[in-house]
C-alpha positions in Angstrom: 0.0 0.0 0.0 1.3 3.4 -0.9 1.9 5.8 2.0 3.9 8.9 2.9 6.4 7.0 5.0 7.5 5.1 1.9 8.2 8.3 -0.2 9.2 11.0 2.3 12.9 10.1 1.9 12.6 9.7 -1.9 12.2 13.3 -3.1 12.2 12.5 -6.8 9.5 9.9 -6.4 7.4 12.2 -4.2 7.7 15.0 -6.8 6.7 12.7 -9.6 3.7 11.5 -7.6 2.5 14.9 -6.3 4.3 17.7 -8.2 5.6 19.0 -4.9 9.0 18.7 -3.1 9.2 17.4 0.4 9.4 20.9 1.9 6.4 22.1 -0.2 4.5 19.0 0.9 5.2 19.7 4.5 4.3 23.4 4.2 1.0 22.5 2.5 0.3 19.8 5.1 0.1 22.4 7.9 -2.9 24.1 6.2 -4.3 20.7 5.1 -4.4 19.4 8.7 -6.1 22.6 9.8 -8.7 22.2 7.1 -9.2 18.5 8.0 -9.7 19.4 11.7 -12.3 22.0 10.8 -14.1 19.4 8.6 -14.2 16.9 11.4 -15.7 19.4 13.8 -18.4 20.5 11.4 -19.4 17.1 10.0 -18.6 14.6 12.7 -17.7 15.9 16.2 -20.4 18.6 16.4 -23.0 16.8 14.2 -25.7 14.6 15.9 -24.4 11.1 16.1 -25.6 7.7 17.3 -22.2 7.0 18.8 -19.1 9.1 19.6 -16.7 10.0 16.8 -13.9 7.5 16.5 -15.9 4.4 17.2 -16.1 1.5 14.8 -13.6 0.2 12.2 -10.5 2.3 11.7 -10.2 3.9 8.2 -7.3 2.8 5.9 -6.2 6.4 5.4 -5.7 7.1 9.0 -2.6 9.3 8.9 -3.3 12.8 7.7 -0.2 12.9 5.5 -1.5 9.8 3.7 -4.7 11.7 3.1 -2.8 14.6 1.5 -0.7 12.2 -0.5 -3.8 10.4 -1.7 -5.5 13.5 -3.1 -2.3 15.0 -4.6 -1.6 11.7 -6.4 -5.1 11.7 -7.8 -4.8 15.3 -9.1 -1.3 14.8 -10.4 -1.7 11.4 -12.2 -5.5 11.1 -12.5 -5.8 7.3 -12.4 -9.1 5.6 -12.5 -10.7 5.3 -9.0 -10.2 1.6 -9.2 -6.4 2.1 -9.6 -6.3 4.8 -7.0 -8.0 2.5 -4.5 -5.6 -0.3 -5.3 -2.6 2.0 -4.8 -3.8 3.0 -1.3 -5.3 -0.4 -0.2 -9.0 0.5 -0.5 -11.9 -0.4 -2.8 -13.3 1.8 -5.6 -16.4 2.9 -3.6 -14.1 4.1 -0.7 -11.7 5.8 -3.2 -14.7 7.7 -4.7 -15.8 8.9 -1.3 -12.3 9.9 -0.3 -11.7 11.8 -3.6 -14.7 14.0 -3.1 -14.1 14.6 0.6 -10.4 15.4 0.3 -10.9 17.6 -2.8 -12.9 20.0 -0.7 -10.3 19.9 2.1 -7.5 20.5 -0.3 -9.4 23.5 -1.7 -9.8 24.8 1.8 -6.1 24.3 2.6 -5.0 26.3 -0.5 -7.4 29.0 0.6 -5.7 29.1 4.0 -2.4 29.5 2.0 -4.0 32.4 0.1 -3.1 30.7 -3.2 -6.5 30.3 -4.8 -7.4 32.6 -7.7 -10.3 35.1 -7.3 -13.6 33.7 -8.7 -16.0 36.7 -8.4 -15.9 39.1 -11.4 -17.3 41.9 -9.2 -14.4 41.6 -6.8 -11.7 41.6 -9.5 -10.9 45.3 -9.6 -10.6 45.4 -5.8 -8.3 42.4 -5.8 -6.0 43.8 -8.5 -5.6 47.1 -6.7 -3.7 45.2 -4.0 -0.9 44.5 -6.4 1.6 47.3 -7.2 2.2 46.3 -10.9 -1.0 46.5 -13.0 0.4 44.6 -16.0 -2.0 41.7 -16.7 -2.3 38.9 -19.2 -5.6 37.2 -20.1 -6.1 34.0 -22.0 -8.6 31.1 -22.4 -7.9 27.4 -21.8 -10.0 24.4 -22.7 -10.3 21.0 -21.1 -11.6 17.9 -22.6 -14.7 16.1 -21.2 -16.2 12.8 -22.2 -18.8 12.8 -25.0 -22.2 13.9 -23.5 -25.0 11.4 -24.0 -27.6 14.1 -24.6 -27.7 15.5 -28.2 -28.3 19.1 -27.1 -25.3 18.9 -24.7 -23.1 17.5 -27.5 -23.9 20.6 -29.6 -23.3 22.9 -26.6 -20.0 21.4 -25.5 -18.4 20.7 -29.0 -15.4 22.9 -29.6 -14.8 23.6 -33.3 -11.3 24.8 -32.4 -10.3 21.6 -30.5 -12.6 19.3 -32.6 -13.8 17.6 -29.5 -16.0 18.1 -26.4 -14.6 20.6 -23.9 -15.2 23.1 -21.2 -13.5 26.5 -21.0 -12.1 28.9 -18.4 -10.5 32.3 -18.7 -7.3 33.0 -16.7 -5.9 36.4 -15.8 -2.4 36.5 -14.4 0.0 39.2 -13.3 3.2 39.7 -15.3 6.0 38.1 -13.3 3.4 37.1 -10.8 0.8 34.3 -10.4 -2.7 33.5 -11.5 -5.0 36.1 -10.0 -8.4 35.3 -11.5 -10.2 32.2 -12.9 -13.5 32.6 -14.6 -16.5 30.3 -14.2 -16.5 27.1 -16.3 -18.3 27.4 -19.6 -19.1 25.2 -22.6 -16.2 24.8 -25.0 -17.9 26.5 -27.9 -18.3 29.8 -26.0 -16.1 32.6 -27.4 -13.4 34.2 -25.2 -14.7 37.7 -25.7 -18.3 36.6 -25.0 -17.1 35.3 -21.6 -15.5 38.7 -20.9 -18.6 40.5 -21.9 -20.8 38.3 -19.8 -18.6 38.5 -16.6 -18.2 42.2 -17.2 -14.6 42.7 -15.8 -13.6 46.0 -14.3 -9.9 46.8 -14.1 -8.1 49.5 -12.1 -7.4 52.7 -14.1 -4.1 52.8 -16.0 -3.9 49.0 -16.1 -2.2 47.3 -19.1 -3.7 44.1 -20.5 -2.0 41.7 -23.0 -4.4 39.5 -25.0 -4.6 37.5 -28.1 -6.8 37.7 -31.2 -9.5 35.7 -29.5 -10.3 38.9 -27.6 -10.7 41.0 -30.8 -12.9 44.0 -30.0 -12.6 43.7 -26.2 -11.4 47.1 -24.9 -12.2 47.5 -21.2 -12.6 51.1 -20.1 -9.4 52.8 -18.7 -7.1 50.0 -19.8 -4.3 50.1 -22.3 -4.5 46.8 -24.3 -1.9 45.0 -26.4 -3.1 42.6 -29.1 -1.4 41.1 -32.1 -2.6 42.5 -35.4 -4.4 40.0 -37.7 -3.2 39.5 -41.2 -5.6 41.2 -43.6 -7.6 39.1 -46.0 -5.7 38.6 -49.2 -2.9 40.8 -47.8 0.3 40.7 -45.8 1.4 42.3 -42.6 4.1 45.0 -42.8 7.5 44.3 -41.3 6.7 46.7 -38.5 3.5 44.9 -37.7 5.3 41.5 -37.7 7.9 43.0 -35.3 5.2 44.3 -33.0 3.3 41.0 -33.0 6.5 39.2 -32.0 7.1 41.7 -29.1 3.5 41.1 -27.9 3.9 37.3 -28.1 7.1 37.5 -26.1 5.2 39.3 -23.3 2.1 37.0 -23.6 4.1 33.7 -23.5 4.2 34.1 -19.7 0.5 33.1 -19.4 1.2 30.0 -21.5 3.8 29.0 -18.9 1.1 29.6 -16.2 -1.4 27.4 -18.1 1.3 24.7 -18.5 2.0 24.9 -14.8 -1.8 24.5 -14.0 -1.9 21.5 -16.3 0.8 19.7 -14.5 -2.3 18.2 -12.8 -3.4 15.6 -15.2 -6.9 15.8 -13.9 -7.3 19.0 -16.1 -5.5 17.5 -19.1 -7.2 14.1 -19.6 -11.0 13.9 -20.3 -12.8 14.5 -17.1 -14.7 11.4 -16.1 -16.6 12.7 -13.1 -19.2 15.3 -14.0 -20.6 15.6 -10.4 -22.1 19.1 -9.8 -19.3 21.7 -9.4 -16.5 19.1 -9.5 -15.5 20.2 -13.0 -15.1 23.8 -11.8 -13.5 22.9 -8.4 -10.7 20.8 -9.9 -9.6 23.7 -12.1 -9.6 26.1 -9.2 -7.4 23.7 -7.2 -5.0 23.1 -10.1 -4.6 26.9 -10.3 -4.0 27.0 -6.5 -1.4 24.3 -6.6 0.4 26.1 -9.4 0.4 29.4 -7.4 1.5 27.5 -4.3 4.5 25.9 -6.1 5.4 29.3 -7.7 5.3 31.2 -4.4 7.3 28.5 -2.5 10.0 28.5 -5.2 10.2 32.3 -5.4 10.6 32.4 -1.6 13.4 29.8 -1.8 15.3 31.9 -4.4 14.8 35.2 -2.5 
C-alpha cells in the first residue's frame, strides 16, 4: 500500500507522484491538517451522532499525511478510481468517497495558504488594486470532457477549435506574478470575448492588458491593451506589424507558462470522467491554487 512513510525520503519519487517537493508537501500539510480538523468538527464531532466520533472500524487512510498524498496523487496522475483505490489499499467505492471529501479539504487548505485565484468578477478590480504592478495577461484554456450522451449537450460542448467536447475557463495573471483570477467554467464553444462581456470585468485605471486575437474588440474602459494584429484578408502584414506582433507574443508567453503549470495536474489534461455538480469547476480552481503554491514557494526559496 502506498503511504507517505515510503516516499518521504525519496524526493524525486514524491515530486513525480504529487508535483511537490518534500518541503512544499510539509508546508501545505500544515494548512491541510487545519482544514481537516475544521471538517471533522463541522461534519462529525459537532453533528448529531448515534455514537461518539472515532468508534467502529478504523479507516485505511488514518494518517493525515497519507490523506494529503492520496488527493495530490489523484490530481497529479488522475488514475481511475479503481487504480487509485488499489494503490492505497481500499476499494473503488471508498476511493470515490475519499476523492470528493479530500478535494474540498485541499481546496480549503489552499485557501488558507492564500493561493486560490479570485472567482467573483465583481471583486476583480478590488483584488487587482492590492498589487503594485497592474500589468496583466488574459487567455482562455479548454479541457476535454467525455462525450455527452444528450444530443443538445453535444452541440453545446463541442469545440470547433479543438474538434472535441470541452469546457473552457479564462485565466488572468499578473506579469512576473501568479494566476490572480479564474472565470467560471463554460461550454467549450463559447467565445473568449463573450465570456469577458458576460462576466463584465472591471480593471483599475491605467492597467495594461495583454491579450490574443480571441479577444478582438474587447477594450475595457481605462485599460491600455496590447493585441497582435491580424493578417488582412488577401494581404500581408508589414515588417513593423510583424515585429510588433512578435514583441507582444514575447510578453504573452508568460501566461502560456502559467497554463502549462496548471496542467501539471493531469486531472485538467485528460478527459474529465466525473461530472458531479461543481466538480468540473472545483478541480480547475485547485489546479490553479497548486500552481500558485509551487510558484510562491520556489520564489521564496530563491529570494
